[in-house]
C-alpha positions in Angstrom: -1.1 53.1 -33.5 -0.4 55.8 -31.0 3.1 57.3 -31.4 2.7 58.7 -27.9 3.4 56.4 -24.9 1.5 56.4 -21.7 4.8 56.9 -20.0 4.9 60.4 -21.4 1.5 61.3 -19.9 1.9 63.5 -16.8 -0.9 61.7 -14.9 0.8 58.4 -15.4 4.1 59.8 -14.2 2.4 61.3 -11.1 0.7 58.0 -10.4 4.1 56.2 -10.6 5.5 58.7 -8.1 2.5 58.1 -5.8 2.7 54.3 -6.1 6.4 54.2 -5.2 5.9 56.7 -2.4 3.2 54.4 -1.0 5.4 51.4 -1.5 8.3 53.1 0.4 6.3 54.2 3.4 4.4 50.9 3.7 7.6 49.0 3.6 9.0 51.1 6.4 6.0 50.8 8.7 4.1 47.9 10.2 0.8 50.0 10.2 0.2 48.9 13.8 0.0 45.3 12.6 -2.9 46.1 10.2 -1.6 44.2 7.2 -4.9 44.3 5.4 -4.9 48.1 5.3 -1.3 48.2 4.3 -2.0 45.8 1.4 -5.2 47.7 0.4 -3.2 51.0 0.2 -0.5 49.4 -2.0 -3.1 47.8 -4.2 -5.0 51.0 -4.7 -1.9 53.0 -5.6 -0.7 50.5 -8.1 -4.2 50.0 -9.6 -4.3 53.8 -10.3 -1.1 53.5 -12.3 -2.2 50.4 -14.1 -5.6 51.8 -15.1 -4.1 54.9 -16.5 -1.6 52.9 -18.6 -4.1 50.3 -19.8 -6.7 52.9 -20.7 -4.2 54.9 -22.7 -3.0 51.9 -24.5 -6.5 50.8 -25.5 -6.6 53.8 -27.7 -10.4 54.2 -27.8 -12.2 57.1 -26.2 -14.9 55.0 -24.5 -12.4 52.5 -23.0 -10.0 55.3 -22.0 -12.9 57.0 -20.3 -13.8 53.8 -18.4 -10.2 53.3 -17.2 -10.0 57.0 -16.1 -13.1 56.5 -14.1 -11.7 53.4 -12.5 -8.5 55.2 -11.6 -10.5 58.0 -10.1 -12.4 55.5 -7.9 -9.1 54.0 -6.7 -7.9 57.5 -5.9 -11.0 58.1 -3.8 -10.4 54.8 -2.0 -6.8 55.6 -1.4 -7.7 59.1 0.0 -10.2 57.5 2.4 -7.6 54.9 3.5 -5.0 57.6 4.1 -7.5 59.4 6.4 -7.7 56.1 8.4 -3.9 55.9 8.4 -3.5 59.5 9.6 -6.2 59.2 12.3 -4.6 55.9 13.6 -1.1 57.6 13.5 0.3 54.7 11.5 2.6 57.1 9.7 4.2 60.4 10.6 1.9 63.4 9.8 4.4 64.8 7.3 4.3 61.6 5.3 0.5 61.5 5.4 0.4 65.1 4.1 2.9 64.3 1.3 0.8 61.4 0.2 -2.4 63.3 0.5 -0.9 66.1 -1.6 0.1 63.6 -4.3 -3.5 62.0 -4.2 -5.1 65.5 -4.6 -2.7 66.5 -7.4 -3.2 63.3 -9.3 -7.0 63.6 -8.8 -6.8 67.0 -10.5 -4.8 65.6 -13.4 -7.2 62.6 -13.9 -10.2 64.9 -13.7 -8.7 67.1 -16.3 -8.1 64.1 -18.5 -11.7 63.0 -18.0 -13.0 66.4 -19.0 -10.8 66.4 -22.1 -12.0 62.9 -23.1 -15.6 63.8 -22.4 -15.2 66.9 -24.6 -13.6 64.7 -27.3 -16.5 62.3 -27.1 -19.0 65.2 -27.5 -17.2 66.6 -30.5 -17.1 63.1 -32.1 -20.9 62.8 -31.5 -21.6 66.2 -33.1 -19.4 65.3 -36.0 -21.2 62.0 -36.6 -24.6 63.8 -36.4 -23.4 66.4 -39.0 -22.2 63.6 -41.3 -25.5 61.8 -41.0 -27.4 64.9 -42.0 -25.2 65.3 -45.2 
């Protein structure tokens, strides 16, 4: 059992901030009547938060790695969708820049976690090889 909660993880807290920022701006704008884009942006933002939480709670390195990769994919999708929002001028430029900053910042945190998990996986593989030799 992990005594550490996903809610303590900086990447999850940043994903929550991003998700609620997205929720707020999508609630305040009709996105030029593009309800599908609005829903896709909301879905992607909350999927990032959910994948980080679920991966952490699984407690196994391979599963956590999978969920981090999925979160990173949703971040890429959200970044692409925000480019469309900015180009179509569905939101004020300052809001787009704030969201894009959060997406980039969170992407850095998730990438750092992925690197750490990958390094842990490598060290586990090396340890198991050493044990097999003994």
